[in-house]
ZAVEX-995904 format. One line per 3 residues: their letters; for each residue x, y, z of N, C-alpha, C, O. Coordinates in Angstrom, 2 decimals. Last residue first. Layout:
a	X:Y:Z:X:Y:Z:X:Y:Z:X:Y:Z  ...
REM end
This chain:
xxx	-12.50:-4.12:0.72:-13.69:-4.89:0.74:-13.63:-6.28:0.29:-14.64:-6.98:0.29  -11.23:-1.84:0.71:-10.57:-2.87:-0.18:-11.58:-4.16:-0.30:-11.51:-5.01:-1.18  -12.36:-0.37:3.06:-12.44:0.12:1.49:-12.21:-1.06:0.51:-12.98:-1.22:-0.44
xxx	-11.97:-2.50:4.91:-13.37:-1.86:4.61:-13.51:-1.25:3.20:-14.41:-1.48:2.39  -8.99:-2.17:5.04:-9.96:-3.35:4.75:-11.28:-3.04:4.35:-11.62:-3.45:3.24  -8.55:0.29:5.63:-8.29:0.06:4.46:-9.16:-1.51:4.14:-9.81:-1.78:3.13
xxx	-9.61:0.33:8.19:-10.14:1.25:7.35:-9.83:0.77:5.90:-10.70:0.82:5.04  -7.80:-1.47:9.59:-9.13:-1.83:9.65:-9.64:-0.94:8.55:-10.26:-1.64:7.75  -5.04:-0.24:9.23:-5.37:-1.45:8.55:-6.88:-1.65:8.48:-7.34:-1.97:7.39
xxx	-5.64:2.07:10.57:-5.40:2.31:9.23:-5.66:0.86:8.62:-6.40:0.74:7.63  -6.08:1.14:12.94:-6.94:1.70:12.55:-6.79:1.81:11.09:-7.78:1.64:10.39  -3.39:0.02:13.67:-4.70:-1.07:13.60:-5.74:-0.30:12.96:-6.50:-1.01:12.31
xxx	-1.72:2.26:13.66:-1.60:0.98:12.56:-2.75:0.32:12.24:-3.16:0.03:11.12  -3.57:5.35:14.02:-2.55:4.10:14.39:-2.58:2.99:13.42:-3.41:2.87:12.51  -4.93:8.25:15.12:-4.22:7.59:13.68:-3.12:6.57:14.43:-2.17:6.87:15.15
xxx	-6.10:9.86:16.89:-6.41:8.26:16.66:-5.81:7.58:15.57:-6.15:6.46:15.17  -5.45:12.31:16.50:-5.18:11.87:17.60:-5.44:10.42:17.73:-4.96:9.82:18.68  -6.64:13.12:14.16:-5.18:12.67:14.05:-4.90:12.36:15.31:-3.72:12.01:15.34
xxx	-9.45:11.04:13.03:-8.87:12.20:13.92:-7.29:12.08:14.49:-6.86:11.12:15.13  -10.38:10.18:9.84:-9.42:9.67:10.94:-8.93:11.32:11.86:-8.33:12.31:11.45  -12.79:8.90:7.65:-12.19:10.17:8.44:-11.32:9.71:9.53:-11.71:8.71:10.13
xxx	-12.98:8.00:4.34:-13.15:7.79:5.80:-12.44:8.94:6.30:-11.73:9.74:5.68  -13.05:8.59:1.77:-13.65:7.18:2.13:-13.59:6.82:3.60:-13.98:5.76:4.08  -13.83:11.22:0.02:-12.95:10.64:0.97:-13.66:9.41:1.43:-14.89:9.36:1.42
xxx	-15.35:12.89:-1.62:-14.97:11.74:-2.12:-14.11:10.84:-1.14:-13.73:9.75:-1.55  -16.94:15.10:-0.76:-15.88:15.49:-1.51:-14.90:14.08:-1.73:-13.71:14.27:-2.00  -19.35:15.34:0.66:-19.25:14.76:-0.62:-17.96:14.92:-1.37:-17.97:14.87:-2.60
xxx	-18.33:15.91:3.32:-19.24:15.00:3.19:-19.41:14.48:1.63:-19.59:13.28:1.42  -16.94:18.54:3.45:-16.32:17.22:3.31:-17.22:16.11:2.94:-16.74:15.30:2.15  -18.90:20.56:3.33:-18.18:20.01:1.96:-17.41:18.89:2.20:-17.15:18.18:1.23
xxx	-19.20:21.13:6.03:-20.09:20.35:5.19:-19.69:19.74:3.93:-20.06:18.64:3.52  -16.43:20.36:8.23:-16.90:21.12:7.17:-17.98:20.43:6.31:-17.77:19.30:5.87  -16.89:18.42:11.17:-16.27:18.53:9.80:-17.06:19.50:8.98:-18.29:19.47:9.03
xxx	-18.08:17.86:13.68:-17.73:19.29:12.99:-17.03:19.45:11.98:-16.50:20.54:11.77  -18.33:15.23:14.05:-19.38:16.01:14.04:-19.25:17.54:13.46:-20.14:18.19:12.92  -15.49:14.57:14.44:-16.17:14.24:13.06:-17.49:14.84:13.09:-17.92:15.01:11.95
xxx	-13.27:17.28:15.42:-14.49:16.13:15.80:-15.24:15.75:14.59:-15.60:16.61:13.79  -10.50:18.15:13.61:-11.84:18.20:14.02:-12.72:16.91:14.48:-12.78:15.81:13.92  -7.80:17.35:12.85:-8.25:17.43:14.29:-9.52:17.75:14.71:-9.83:17.69:15.90
xxx	-7.54:14.84:10.32:-7.63:16.09:10.95:-8.05:16.04:12.20:-8.58:15.06:12.72  -7.69:13.21:7.31:-7.28:13.09:8.71:-6.86:14.42:9.40:-5.86:15.02:9.00  -9.42:11.48:4.85:-9.34:12.65:5.65:-8.58:12.54:6.91:-8.95:11.61:7.63
xxx	-8.25:9.29:2.90:-8.91:9.37:4.22:-8.45:10.73:4.46:-7.28:11.09:4.30  -8.72:8.28:-0.68:-8.41:9.68:0.34:-9.03:9.26:1.59:-10.20:8.87:1.56  -7.30:6.24:-3.07:-8.46:6.47:-2.05:-7.88:7.55:-1.16:-6.67:7.66:-0.96
xxx	-6.21:7.63:-6.26:-6.08:7.09:-4.98:-7.39:7.13:-4.27:-8.36:7.79:-4.63  -7.67:6.87:-9.65:-7.00:7.83:-8.42:-7.02:7.13:-7.15:-7.75:6.16:-6.95  -9.25:6.08:-11.45:-7.97:5.14:-11.16:-7.26:6.02:-10.14:-6.10:5.69:-9.88
xxx	-9.86:9.29:-12.74:-10.02:7.79:-13.21:-8.86:7.07:-12.52:-7.69:7.31:-12.84  -10.43:11.64:-10.43:-9.51:11.25:-11.39:-9.64:9.62:-11.58:-9.52:8.83:-10.64  -11.89:12.31:-8.53:-12.68:12.55:-9.80:-11.66:11.98:-10.65:-12.06:11.80:-11.80
xxx	-10.36:12.44:-6.20:-11.67:11.19:-6.40:-12.12:11.32:-7.68:-12.84:10.40:-8.07  -8.83:14.55:-6.31:-8.41:13.17:-6.60:-9.29:12.17:-6.93:-9.11:11.24:-7.72  -10.93:16.47:-6.16:-10.08:16.45:-7.42:-9.34:15.16:-7.56:-9.18:14.64:-8.67
xxx	-11.66:16.25:-3.36:-12.42:16.12:-4.43:-11.99:15.86:-5.91:-12.62:15.16:-6.70  -9.01:16.69:-2.15:-9.85:15.40:-2.42:-10.77:15.26:-3.34:-10.78:14.30:-4.11  -8.78:19.27:-2.71:-7.84:18.27:-3.14:-8.66:17.02:-3.26:-8.91:16.44:-4.32
xxx	-10.88:20.34:-1.36:-10.88:20.36:-2.86:-9.91:19.67:-3.34:-10.05:19.35:-4.52  -10.35:19.49:1.13:-11.62:18.91:0.69:-11.41:19.23:-0.88:-11.79:18.35:-1.66  -7.69:20.47:1.91:-8.00:18.97:1.71:-9.23:18.64:1.06:-9.29:17.59:0.42
xxx	-7.07:23.53:-0.03:-7.31:22.73:1.11:-7.58:21.32:0.88:-7.71:20.93:-0.28  -4.94:25.63:-1.50:-5.94:24.60:-1.84:-6.02:23.58:-0.62:-5.05:22.89:-0.31  -3.93:27.80:0.88:-4.14:27.52:-0.63:-5.05:26.52:-0.85:-6.11:26.64:-0.24
xxx	-3.09:26.12:3.96:-3.00:27.33:3.07:-3.55:26.91:1.59:-3.56:25.72:1.25  -5.67:23.65:5.09:-4.29:24.12:4.81:-4.50:25.29:4.08:-5.59:25.63:3.60  -7.66:21.39:6.62:-7.34:22.88:6.53:-5.83:23.18:6.24:-4.93:22.98:7.06
xxx	-7.64:18.57:6.40:-8.49:19.33:5.61:-8.30:20.81:5.59:-8.73:21.46:4.64  -4.83:15.89:5.29:-5.34:17.03:6.16:-6.56:17.98:5.39:-6.57:18.17:4.18  -5.14:12.91:4.04:-5.35:14.22:3.88:-5.70:15.00:5.03:-6.73:14.81:5.67
xxx	-3.48:10.25:2.93:-3.99:10.90:4.22:-3.96:12.20:4.13:-2.87:12.77:4.12  -4.34:8.32:-0.04:-3.56:9.65:0.47:-4.28:9.91:1.92:-5.49:9.78:2.05  -3.13:5.28:-1.49:-3.97:6.09:-0.33:-3.28:7.42:-0.05:-2.08:7.63:0.12
xxx	-1.78:4.74:-3.55:-3.02:3.54:-3.28:-3.82:4.57:-2.40:-5.03:4.71:-2.56  0.21:6.96:-5.64:-0.30:6.46:-4.35:-1.54:5.51:-4.34:-2.30:5.62:-5.30  1.63:7.96:-7.79:0.61:7.02:-7.94:0.38:6.13:-6.75:0.36:4.90:-6.78
xxx	3.53:10.08:-8.11:3.86:9.04:-7.38:3.04:7.90:-7.59:3.60:6.80:-7.60  2.59:12.14:-9.94:3.88:11.64:-9.87:4.30:10.11:-9.35:5.04:9.27:-9.87  0.09:12.48:-8.89:0.35:12.33:-10.43:1.68:11.69:-10.64:1.83:10.78:-11.45
xxx	0.60:12.97:-6.34:-0.01:12.04:-6.66:0.00:11.58:-7.99:-0.08:10.38:-8.24  2.04:15.55:-6.40:2.77:14.42:-5.87:1.98:13.27:-6.46:2.66:12.50:-7.13  0.15:17.36:-7.51:1.38:16.92:-8.36:2.02:15.54:-7.54:2.44:14.58:-8.19
xxx	-1.75:17.07:-5.31:-2.17:16.70:-6.80:-0.86:16.33:-7.73:-0.77:15.35:-8.47  -0.24:18.10:-3.37:-0.86:16.49:-3.19:-1.14:16.35:-4.66:-0.65:15.35:-5.19  0.39:20.63:-3.97:1.39:19.88:-3.94:0.68:18.38:-3.99:1.18:17.56:-4.75
xxx	-2.37:21.55:-3.62:-1.76:21.65:-4.82:-0.53:20.82:-5.01:-0.35:20.30:-6.11  -2.85:21.16:-0.96:-3.48:20.60:-1.90:-3.01:20.58:-3.08:-3.20:19.55:-3.73  0.39:21.02:0.77:-0.78:21.50:0.48:-1.33:20.78:-0.45:-0.70:19.84:-0.92
xxx	2.74:19.38:1.54:2.12:20.46:2.33:1.01:21.28:2.05:0.62:22.14:2.84  3.36:15.91:1.15:2.99:17.21:0.64:2.45:18.10:1.84:1.87:17.68:2.84  5.32:12.94:0.87:4.66:13.80:1.51:4.33:15.31:0.93:5.20:15.82:0.22
xxx	5.66:9.56:-0.26:5.67:10.78:-0.29:5.08:11.88:0.44:3.91:11.56:0.69  5.50:6.78:0.55:6.06:7.07:-0.78:6.05:8.74:-0.99:6.51:9.12:-2.06  5.28:4.89:3.17:5.18:6.03:2.74:5.98:6.31:1.49:7.18:6.03:1.50
xxx	3.63:1.73:3.10:4.91:2.35:2.59:4.27:3.75:2.34:3.25:3.98:1.69  1.95:-1.12:4.37:1.84:0.30:4.11:3.22:0.95:3.98:4.01:0.63:4.87  2.61:-3.85:5.39:1.92:-3.45:4.05:1.58:-2.24:3.79:0.79:-2.15:2.85
xxx	2.30:-3.07:8.86:2.36:-3.91:7.94:1.80:-3.77:6.57:0.59:-3.59:6.46  3.08:-0.24:10.16:1.80:-0.71:9.71:2.37:-1.40:8.56:2.81:-0.85:7.55  4.91:1.32:11.23:4.65:0.21:11.94:3.47:-0.60:11.60:2.92:-1.41:12.34
xxx	5.23:3.24:9.30:6.55:2.46:9.25:6.21:1.05:10.22:6.86:0.00:10.16  3.04:4.59:9.78:2.95:4.05:8.59:4.25:3.12:8.68:4.17:2.13:7.96  3.76:6.09:12.01:2.86:5.03:12.12:2.65:4.30:10.96:2.01:3.26:11.12
xxx	5.85:7.68:11.12:6.22:6.68:11.88:5.23:5.64:12.20:5.57:4.52:12.57  4.54:9.05:9.19:5.43:8.41:8.72:5.70:7.59:9.74:5.85:6.45:9.31  2.95:10.61:11.20:1.99:9.68:10.32:3.28:8.79:9.65:2.97:7.60:9.58
xxx	5.09:12.36:12.32:4.26:11.35:13.25:3.46:10.33:12.27:3.39:9.17:12.67  5.74:13.82:10.13:6.67:12.86:10.81:5.86:11.85:11.49:5.95:10.64:11.26  3.20:15.36:9.64:3.53:14.32:8.61:4.89:13.53:9.16:5.11:12.49:8.54
xxx	3.17:16.68:12.22:2.34:15.63:11.82:2.53:14.71:10.74:2.17:13.53:10.78  5.37:18.26:11.90:5.40:17.51:12.94:4.43:16.34:12.75:4.76:15.19:13.05  4.65:20.01:9.45:5.71:18.86:9.31:5.64:18.07:10.53:5.89:16.89:10.25
xxx	1.64:20.70:8.41:2.34:20.72:9.65:3.36:19.56:9.67:3.03:18.39:9.86  0.09:20.55:6.24:0.93:21.40:6.12:1.65:21.72:7.48:2.19:22.82:7.68  -0.34:17.07:4.75:-0.53:17.97:5.78:0.22:19.28:5.93:1.39:19.03:5.65
xxx	-0.61:14.20:3.36:-0.62:15.55:2.91:-1.04:16.27:4.31:-2.09:15.95:4.86  1.30:11.31:2.50:0.68:12.15:3.43:0.58:13.53:3.27:1.62:14.15:3.03  0.48:8.49:0.53:1.08:10.12:0.19:0.28:10.52:1.69:-0.87:10.21:2.00
xxx	1.35:4.99:0.13:0.76:6.15:1.03:1.44:7.51:0.61:2.64:7.65:0.39  0.98:1.91:-1.17:1.54:3.17:-1.19:0.78:4.39:-0.68:-0.34:4.69:-1.11  0.89:-1.12:0.11:-0.14:-0.25:-0.04:0.86:1.36:0.02:1.32:1.81:1.07
REM end
């Protein structure tokens, strides 16, 4: 499972990378700090999964997720942010993301379980 981590905060990208190293079958292939970078990196690296922050300068995660989801053969997107699930921006509901992970709950077993639900 090739994963692209997208977040404007470097400490979270580092933390997510550490979780991915402990998750069998998942491999970090790239990082991006904005929605625009996410689209470029995704086109270049062809990840299977994108862990996408919602709020970033420039193109935010909702818009980037919508663009990635509209790409034929594009990656699966999991939103990963600090919002409570009930406080997600309304536009997030139809942006094409397959799951939402609160950053404080990001863990190997959760990633594995959510991927299994998508891969079905």
